[in-house]
Each structure stands twice: as structure tokens, then as C-alpha cells.
Backbone bond lengths (Angstrom), bond angles and torsions (degrees), N, CA, C in turn:
res aa  C-N    CA-C-N  psi(-1)  N-CA   C-N-CA  omega(-1)  CA-C   N-CA-C  phi
1 M - - - 1.466 - - 1.520 109.47 -
2 R 1.309 116.17 128.76 1.455 121.18 175.12 1.528 107.71 -122.68
3 L 1.328 115.38 128.07 1.459 121.18 -177.31 1.517 110.02 -110.68
4 S 1.301 116.63 132.37 1.458 121.18 176.49 1.524 109.77 -86.67
5 N 1.324 115.31 167.85 1.456 119.56 175.55 1.525 110.80 -60.06
6 D 1.316 117.10 -36.51 1.476 120.91 176.85 1.523 110.98 -64.66
7 D 1.342 116.80 -38.53 1.464 120.21 176.79 1.524 110.62 -59.63
8 L 1.326 115.71 -44.71 1.464 119.77 -179.67 1.524 111.27 -64.46
9 R 1.311 116.08 -44.04 1.462 120.35 -177.73 1.533 112.44 -65.42
10 S 1.328 116.77 -28.75 1.459 120.16 -176.47 1.529 113.54 -88.17
11 M 1.321 117.69 -5.83 1.464 120.82 179.92 1.525 111.12 -68.89
12 P 1.332 117.67 151.96 1.465 120.16 169.34 1.531 109.66 -56.95
13 N 1.316 116.67 147.33 1.469 121.05 -172.91 1.524 113.57 -52.88
14 R 1.336 117.21 -48.66 1.462 119.86 -175.93 1.528 112.10 -67.69
15 E 1.333 116.34 -38.01 1.459 119.53 178.21 1.524 110.62 -65.72
16 R 1.335 116.66 -43.23 1.463 120.39 178.74 1.520 110.88 -63.33
17 A 1.330 117.16 -43.62 1.466 120.59 179.98 1.521 111.24 -61.57
18 A 1.335 116.65 -42.01 1.465 120.43 -179.67 1.516 110.87 -65.04
19 L 1.326 116.86 -40.88 1.463 121.13 -179.41 1.523 111.62 -68.77
20 V 1.323 116.98 -53.40 1.461 120.71 -174.55 1.524 110.99 -65.03
21 N 1.329 117.04 -34.04 1.460 119.82 177.39 1.521 112.42 -67.28
22 S 1.337 117.51 -15.97 1.460 121.17 178.23 1.524 112.82 -93.65
23 L 1.334 116.98 -15.60 1.460 120.54 -172.14 1.525 113.62 -67.12
24 S 1.305 117.79 -27.31 1.473 120.34 -177.34 1.524 112.57 -79.64
25 G 1.334 116.95 -4.89 1.465 119.76 178.03 1.517 112.55 87.05
26 F 1.322 115.71 -159.77 1.459 120.64 -179.54 1.526 109.91 -65.48
27 K 1.339 115.23 138.09 1.462 121.12 -178.53 1.522 109.53 -128.06
28 S 1.318 114.89 164.36 1.458 119.34 175.52 1.526 109.69 -75.87
29 A 1.311 115.77 149.92 1.465 121.64 174.98 1.521 107.15 -114.94
30 N 1.326 116.31 113.16 1.465 121.12 -176.57 1.508 111.22 -131.42
31 L 1.307 115.69 147.13 1.456 122.05 171.82 1.520 108.24 -100.60
32 I 1.331 115.73 127.52 1.463 121.64 -179.46 1.523 108.37 -101.48
33 G 1.319 116.12 118.73 1.460 121.17 -178.21 1.516 111.72 -104.54
34 T 1.334 115.98 132.31 1.465 121.20 177.71 1.525 109.21 -140.84
35 A 1.317 115.30 169.39 1.466 121.13 174.45 1.511 108.27 -143.55
36 D 1.347 116.06 148.43 1.460 119.57 177.10 1.519 110.00 -87.59
37 A 1.329 116.41 -176.87 1.463 120.85 -175.03 1.522 112.49 -63.09
38 A 1.334 116.53 -24.95 1.464 120.75 -179.79 1.519 112.27 -89.42
39 G 1.338 117.03 0.36 1.449 120.57 179.67 1.515 114.74 88.30
40 N 1.328 117.87 7.06 1.460 121.09 177.77 1.526 109.38 -73.84
41 C 1.326 116.56 131.13 1.457 121.87 -172.79 1.519 112.89 -90.38
42 N 1.327 115.71 147.38 1.449 122.77 173.55 1.523 108.36 -132.55
43 L 1.324 116.85 145.54 1.455 121.68 179.79 1.521 108.38 -142.31
44 A 1.329 117.39 130.12 1.463 120.99 -176.62 1.513 110.38 -142.17
45 I 1.333 116.77 136.27 1.457 120.39 176.56 1.521 109.58 -82.00
46 M 1.331 116.29 137.04 1.457 122.14 179.03 1.526 109.18 -142.43
47 S 1.332 114.98 151.80 1.469 119.95 -177.05 1.523 111.87 -123.95
48 S 1.333 116.06 25.16 1.472 119.16 -173.36 1.519 113.87 -116.01
49 V 1.326 118.16 16.58 1.467 120.23 179.29 1.526 109.60 -74.53
50 V 1.338 116.88 128.92 1.469 121.38 178.82 1.523 110.16 -135.63
51 H 1.312 115.37 151.51 1.461 122.77 178.03 1.533 109.86 -75.27
52 L 1.333 116.63 131.78 1.469 120.84 176.93 1.520 112.70 -110.55
53 G 1.312 117.22 -30.94 1.461 120.03 -178.59 1.514 110.62 -178.99
54 S 1.328 116.02 159.66 1.462 121.22 -176.18 1.520 114.13 -103.42
55 H 1.332 117.16 -20.33 1.468 119.37 -177.21 1.528 109.55 -143.17
56 P 1.330 117.44 91.32 1.459 128.10 5.50 1.531 111.77 -74.37
57 P 1.356 117.09 162.01 1.462 120.09 -178.26 1.532 110.96 -76.62
58 L 1.327 116.13 103.62 1.457 121.66 -173.72 1.525 111.09 -116.38
59 L 1.326 115.62 137.80 1.453 123.25 173.70 1.522 108.34 -127.33
60 A 1.330 115.79 140.60 1.463 120.64 178.05 1.517 109.55 -105.76
61 L 1.310 114.78 150.73 1.459 122.74 -179.57 1.518 107.51 -136.68
62 V 1.329 117.47 130.24 1.456 121.31 177.02 1.523 108.60 -103.41
63 V 1.329 115.72 125.43 1.463 121.85 179.89 1.522 108.34 -111.83
64 R 1.312 116.13 134.74 1.454 121.14 -176.95 1.528 111.74 -62.52
65 P 1.334 116.71 161.23 1.470 120.06 -178.75 1.531 111.75 -58.29
66 G 1.309 114.66 151.57 1.453 120.29 178.48 1.511 110.35 146.42
67 G 1.285 116.64 158.96 1.460 121.96 -178.73 1.514 111.42 -110.55
68 E 1.308 115.92 -111.58 1.455 121.48 -176.45 1.525 112.60 -62.37
69 E 1.357 117.14 -27.40 1.461 118.34 -178.13 1.523 112.03 -73.58
70 R 1.322 118.00 -13.25 1.455 121.33 174.72 1.526 108.25 -87.68
71 H 1.334 115.79 87.05 1.461 120.24 -172.52 1.522 111.73 -62.18
72 T 1.331 116.99 -39.01 1.468 120.10 179.87 1.521 110.69 -60.14
73 L 1.319 116.70 -50.30 1.463 120.65 -179.13 1.518 111.10 -62.07
74 H 1.304 117.34 -46.30 1.467 121.46 179.83 1.526 110.67 -57.35
75 N 1.333 116.57 -46.08 1.462 120.37 -177.02 1.522 112.62 -66.73
76 L 1.329 117.00 -45.76 1.466 118.11 -175.28 1.524 112.20 -71.73
77 L 1.337 116.81 -31.48 1.466 118.52 176.66 1.518 111.25 -68.02
78 N 1.319 116.95 -33.35 1.465 120.36 -179.40 1.525 112.64 -82.32
79 S 1.329 117.20 -34.98 1.466 120.04 -176.83 1.521 112.78 -91.35
80 G 1.340 116.45 -26.44 1.459 120.33 -177.30 1.511 114.42 79.33
81 C 1.340 117.13 9.99 1.456 119.44 178.86 1.521 111.25 -148.69
82 Y 1.323 115.19 159.06 1.462 122.09 178.57 1.520 107.82 -164.68
83 S 1.309 116.70 168.50 1.461 120.04 178.36 1.520 110.30 -119.39
84 I 1.320 115.25 150.33 1.460 122.80 172.94 1.525 106.80 -118.20
85 N 1.326 116.16 126.47 1.457 121.34 -173.64 1.526 109.71 -130.47
86 H 1.337 116.84 123.36 1.461 120.17 179.24 1.531 110.55 -65.80
87 V 1.318 116.02 141.67 1.460 121.82 174.59 1.521 108.50 -89.30
88 A 1.333 116.39 127.59 1.456 122.03 177.85 1.531 109.58 -100.85
89 C 1.331 115.40 168.46 1.467 120.86 -174.64 1.521 112.73 -55.85
90 D 1.328 116.89 -40.60 1.464 119.18 -176.50 1.524 113.15 -83.73
91 M 1.327 117.20 7.24 1.464 121.78 179.50 1.524 113.13 -110.99
92 V 1.341 117.53 -2.06 1.464 120.52 -168.55 1.525 112.73 -57.04
93 E 1.321 117.88 -48.37 1.468 119.99 -176.59 1.523 111.34 -61.26
94 S 1.316 116.68 -48.29 1.463 120.42 -179.53 1.524 111.26 -65.57
95 A 1.340 115.98 -41.71 1.465 119.81 -179.44 1.524 110.96 -63.32
96 H 1.320 116.95 -44.68 1.468 120.49 -179.18 1.524 110.87 -62.91
97 Q 1.326 117.33 -35.64 1.468 120.82 -177.55 1.529 112.14 -65.58
98 T 1.329 117.78 -20.87 1.466 119.03 179.15 1.530 111.97 -67.16
99 A 1.330 117.49 -12.39 1.469 120.91 177.78 1.527 111.80 -74.57
100 A 1.336 117.44 -14.02 1.469 120.53 178.30 1.526 109.78 -63.81
101 R 1.317 116.68 147.59 1.466 121.14 -176.42 1.529 111.13 -85.31
102 Y 1.315 114.68 76.71 1.462 120.16 177.29 1.526 110.24 -72.84
103 D 1.301 115.77 152.61 1.462 121.00 174.29 1.528 109.19 -64.08
104 R 1.324 115.62 151.78 1.470 120.16 -177.70 1.526 112.29 -55.52
105 A 1.312 117.31 -31.65 1.463 120.80 -176.78 1.527 112.58 -75.37
106 I 1.312 118.02 -11.45 1.459 121.84 -177.78 1.525 109.52 -100.38
107 S 1.326 115.93 125.78 1.463 120.68 177.61 1.522 109.67 -82.00
108 E 1.329 116.44 129.03 1.460 120.01 176.29 1.527 111.90 -64.92
109 F 1.322 117.15 -24.73 1.467 119.60 174.55 1.526 109.52 -59.54
110 E 1.329 115.92 -51.64 1.461 120.39 -178.99 1.521 111.14 -66.57
111 A 1.332 117.09 -39.25 1.462 120.92 -176.04 1.523 112.24 -67.95
112 T 1.331 117.43 -28.71 1.470 120.55 -174.83 1.525 114.09 -109.37
113 G 1.319 117.57 -6.43 1.457 120.63 179.31 1.510 115.10 84.76
114 L 1.329 117.36 6.98 1.462 120.46 175.86 1.530 110.33 -81.51
115 T 1.324 116.05 159.70 1.459 120.62 -170.94 1.523 112.04 -111.66
116 P 1.348 117.09 121.89 1.468 118.42 175.75 1.524 110.39 -72.46
117 Q 1.326 115.76 138.91 1.466 121.77 177.78 1.519 107.71 -124.37
118 W 1.328 116.07 134.48 1.464 120.70 -176.69 1.515 109.89 -113.86
119 W 1.320 116.16 134.15 1.456 122.12 174.96 1.520 108.55 -105.91
120 D 1.322 116.02 149.68 1.466 121.35 -179.83 1.526 111.05 -57.56
121 D 1.324 115.09 136.22 1.472 122.51 175.06 1.535 112.73 61.97
122 F 1.338 116.56 26.87 1.461 120.25 176.28 1.524 108.02 -134.99
123 A 1.331 116.28 123.16 1.460 121.17 -167.05 1.522 114.95 -94.48
124 A 1.317 117.98 16.93 1.463 120.73 176.67 1.526 109.34 -124.15
125 P 1.325 117.50 145.25 1.465 119.92 179.81 1.522 111.63 -77.68
126 L 1.323 115.27 144.44 1.458 121.72 170.22 1.528 107.78 -105.47
127 V 1.315 117.33 170.37 1.464 121.32 -178.10 1.523 108.45 -101.45
128 A 1.329 116.13 114.79 1.465 120.54 -175.40 1.515 112.13 -58.53
129 E 1.333 117.68 -34.75 1.461 121.20 -176.23 1.525 113.72 -77.19
130 A 1.320 118.26 -14.03 1.460 121.46 -175.50 1.525 111.00 -72.01
131 P 1.329 118.26 136.08 1.465 120.14 -179.61 1.522 113.32 -71.87
132 I 1.327 116.89 -29.79 1.459 122.26 178.12 1.519 108.30 -128.23
133 K 1.332 116.06 127.10 1.455 121.78 -176.19 1.523 109.65 -127.74
134 L 1.328 116.75 136.14 1.455 121.86 -179.75 1.516 110.06 -125.76
135 A 1.323 116.76 129.37 1.458 122.32 172.21 1.523 107.49 -93.78
136 M 1.323 116.08 120.98 1.458 121.44 -171.59 1.529 111.66 -114.18
137 G 1.345 115.04 139.65 1.459 120.94 172.95 1.517 109.49 -107.49
138 L 1.307 117.77 130.01 1.467 121.73 -179.60 1.519 109.91 -66.29
139 R 1.330 116.87 129.06 1.453 121.44 179.18 1.521 113.01 -116.90
140 E 1.330 117.91 -28.79 1.462 119.79 -179.53 1.523 109.42 -159.38
141 H 1.326 115.13 145.73 1.465 120.99 176.62 1.517 108.53 -138.00
142 Q 1.322 115.68 131.45 1.459 120.81 177.09 1.519 109.49 -134.01
143 K 1.328 116.37 133.27 1.457 120.50 169.85 1.517 106.95 -91.09
144 L 1.326 116.71 120.03 1.451 121.65 -173.98 1.527 111.06 -81.65
145 A 1.323 116.04 125.06 1.458 121.08 -175.41 1.525 112.51 -66.13
146 I 1.330 117.30 -26.62 1.462 119.55 -173.03 1.526 113.26 -65.60
147 N 1.347 117.51 -33.02 1.471 119.14 -179.64 1.527 114.07 -151.47
148 D 1.344 116.47 14.36 1.466 122.41 176.22 1.530 114.32 67.67
149 T 1.327 117.99 12.88 1.457 118.52 172.29 1.527 109.14 -74.94
150 H 1.322 116.02 165.65 1.460 121.87 -177.03 1.525 109.84 -114.48
151 L 1.317 116.04 128.52 1.458 121.97 175.11 1.525 108.04 -99.53
152 V 1.314 115.74 118.45 1.461 122.31 -179.98 1.521 108.30 -112.31
153 I 1.312 117.05 124.19 1.461 121.82 178.69 1.520 108.74 -112.91
154 G 1.310 115.41 125.10 1.457 120.26 -178.52 1.517 112.28 -127.32
155 E 1.321 115.58 157.30 1.462 122.37 177.11 1.515 109.62 -107.77
156 V 1.315 116.49 136.91 1.462 120.93 177.82 1.528 108.76 -71.56
157 L 1.326 116.11 116.48 1.458 121.24 179.65 1.528 111.66 -93.69
158 Q 1.333 115.93 -37.70 1.457 122.26 177.27 1.527 107.90 -147.07
159 A 1.322 116.36 152.19 1.460 121.01 177.81 1.520 109.30 -140.91
160 E 1.334 115.80 137.89 1.460 121.37 172.91 1.518 107.97 -114.75
161 I 1.331 116.24 118.90 1.461 123.01 -172.20 1.532 108.81 -131.99
162 P 1.336 118.96 133.27 1.470 119.78 175.25 1.523 110.56 -61.95
163 A 1.312 116.84 129.24 1.466 120.49 -177.65 1.521 111.47 -58.67
164 A 1.331 117.02 -32.68 1.467 120.70 -175.39 1.518 113.15 -68.18
165 C 1.326 117.56 -19.61 1.469 118.77 -176.32 1.527 112.30 -98.28
166 R 1.327 117.47 2.26 1.463 119.97 -179.31 1.516 110.69 -92.59
167 N 1.328 115.79 122.83 1.465 121.27 179.52 1.531 110.40 -78.64
168 H 1.331 116.14 165.08 1.466 120.56 -175.91 1.525 112.13 -63.94
169 D 1.353 117.28 -24.88 1.468 120.12 -179.40 1.528 112.67 -90.13
170 G 1.323 117.16 4.58 1.462 120.98 178.73 1.506 114.39 100.00
171 S 1.327 118.25 -19.07 1.465 120.83 179.70 1.524 110.60 -71.21
172 L 1.321 115.84 167.00 1.461 120.85 -178.48 1.519 110.76 -112.25
173 D 1.306 116.66 139.49 1.459 122.35 170.83 1.525 106.62 -94.98
174 L 1.318 115.68 97.41 1.464 120.34 -174.59 1.516 112.69 -71.60
175 T 1.350 117.67 -17.13 1.460 118.62 174.17 1.525 110.59 -67.88
176 V 1.323 116.55 -35.90 1.464 120.72 176.43 1.532 110.28 -67.99
177 A 1.328 116.04 -38.01 1.462 120.00 178.49 1.517 112.02 -69.54
178 G 1.333 117.23 -23.02 1.455 120.67 -179.29 1.512 113.80 87.01
179 T 1.336 117.38 12.82 1.461 121.65 179.69 1.527 110.70 -64.51
180 V 1.336 116.86 136.80 1.458 120.75 178.31 1.526 110.66 -99.73
181 A 1.326 115.66 163.92 1.464 122.69 175.22 1.524 108.47 -111.78
182 L 1.332 115.25 163.02 1.461 121.19 -175.84 1.520 109.18 -132.54
183 T 1.330 116.19 136.77 1.459 120.29 171.37 1.520 108.58 -124.09
184 G 1.331 115.03 146.47 1.453 118.84 -177.65 1.510 110.68 60.28
185 L 1.319 115.57 -140.31 1.461 121.45 -177.75 1.519 113.01 -103.84
186 D 1.335 117.51 -13.61 1.464 116.73 -168.55 1.525 115.61 -152.98
187 S 1.330 118.87 11.75 1.465 120.68 -178.81 1.527 110.01 -107.32
188 Y 1.328 116.11 119.36 1.451 121.91 -177.38 1.530 109.82 -106.45
189 H 1.331 116.17 143.51 1.454 121.16 -172.94 1.523 111.10 -132.71
190 R 1.306 116.15 137.02 1.452 121.49 172.14 1.529 108.16 -80.22
191 A 1.312 117.36 128.38 1.461 120.65 -175.82 1.525 111.08 -80.83
192 A 1.327 115.99 143.81 1.464 122.28 173.52 1.521 107.08 -135.96
193 R 1.334 117.11 121.30 1.450 120.28 -177.38 1.521 110.89 -72.33
194 L 1.318 116.61 130.47 1.455 122.37 177.50 1.524 110.63 -81.71
195 K 1.339 116.53 -55.32 1.462 121.89 177.09 1.517 108.60 -170.53
196 R 1.332 115.55 162.83 1.454 121.49 171.33 1.516 107.83 -108.04
197 M 1.330 115.30 139.28 1.457 120.67 -178.59 1.524 109.99 -109.87
198 A 1.327 115.60 144.39 1.463 121.67 177.86 1.526 110.11 -70.38
199 Y 1.330 115.66 161.04 1.460 121.88 177.59 1.526 109.56 -55.34
200 A 1.338 116.06 127.83 1.464 120.61 -175.51 1.525 110.89 -74.25
201 K 1.337 116.19 130.90 1.459 122.57 177.68 1.529 108.98 -129.73
202 P 1.342 117.84 142.86 1.463 119.91 -176.08 1.517 114.33 -65.99
203 D 1.336 117.59 -22.05 1.469 119.89 -177.07 1.525 112.78 -100.18
204 Q 1.356 116.75 9.90 1.449 120.01 179.41 1.521 109.61 -134.80
205 P 1.346 117.21 147.58 1.457 120.21 177.90 1.531 110.43 -74.61
206 P 1.318 118.58 165.67 1.464 120.90 176.27 1.520 110.43 -57.59
207 R 1.332 116.53 136.30 1.454 121.42 -176.71 1.525 109.84 -132.98
208 A 1.324 115.54 130.59 1.462 120.16 175.87 1.525 109.18 -84.23
209 L 1.319 115.89 143.77 1.462 121.26 176.90 1.518 109.69 -90.27
210 D 1.312 115.76 150.66 1.462 120.45 174.31 1.524 108.77 -78.20
211 G 1.320 117.10 139.19 1.455 120.65 176.16 1.505 112.49 75.89
């Protein structure tokens, strides 16, 4: 099957959204934690976190179009901080439920049974159940003219990582952490590592690493 741009444009909205959201392949599943000025918590699942750079440690987040009704965006722009929390296998149901459009006065933590965790000198809640937690400082925000989505760039200020999932070279084995992957809008996957490959060099053939 080959689909043209016209084919995509002519699809019913929900069918097109389901298809296009699957085209990028496996994505990360993260819960974004924020709080407003009064300390009211918000939690939302997102699959658009991407690596931007390691020094400084930057991650980008794409937030769908919207103004005041986007509680996560409103909170992080006003507070300057937010958390990124990996979704684990035993969190999928609760994490997915945070996508429901709760009223601003209702905390998704309370609605889904997840637990807010607070770190000293950091004004956004983290998710206690998450195996990997990141405290993020807002560094840049751009509203993209092409489709009114919001690009949020943050710096990792603190990270909590299970010692058992950290490899000797500094990388993480997310299968040990229990982090899940997401495809489309609603399909969650347990990760299984196929192999690790050595650093690619032009004078050497592809080489798999042990372990």
C-alpha cells in the first residue's frame, strides 16, 4: 500500500491521526509532571520526548496546539520547571488514563492513583512509581508556525536512575528499568533488547558488543 499526501489529507480525522502517529515508529512513553502557582498538580502522558544534546543535557518535548486548556504547557511556562517520568509495565493503565481531559481543578495523580513525589528545591512533582525520573528546567519555548504545536526544550537538572540498569559505559539498559515503548496513540510494548553494536568505524565491519 502506498499513500499519497492527498490520501492522507482526505482521511477522516481520527483515522489519519491514528495512522500518522504510528509512522514514526516506537516512541518513548513518559509522564510529564507540573504544578501551578498554587501547588495544584498536573500529570500528562506524552510520547514526543527526544534527545537534543548531552552537554548541556537537553531534551525536547512537543506539546499539541492549545492555550489555557493545555494545563501542562501553561504550568511549565509559568513555573519554569517540569518532570519527565518513564512509564513502567505496571503503570500502563494509570499512565494512559492521564490522557483524559480532567478539569484543571482535578489532579491526575489523585484521579489515577499515582503518587506525587517532591524533591528539595524543585517545584514540580515527580512520579514515585516511575523507575526513571528527571527534574527538568525550562530553557526554551517556541510556538511552531507550521501547525501551532509547541516545542519545549529543557535541561536535565537532576536524575534518579536504578543502579542496576546503568551499563559500565554510562548508557542505560531500559529493559532492566522496565521502561515501556509506545506506538500510535494507545499501544504499549514491553522492550526486549536485540543486541548492542560497537561504535561504527569506516575501516571495521559492524561488530556486536558482548552483554
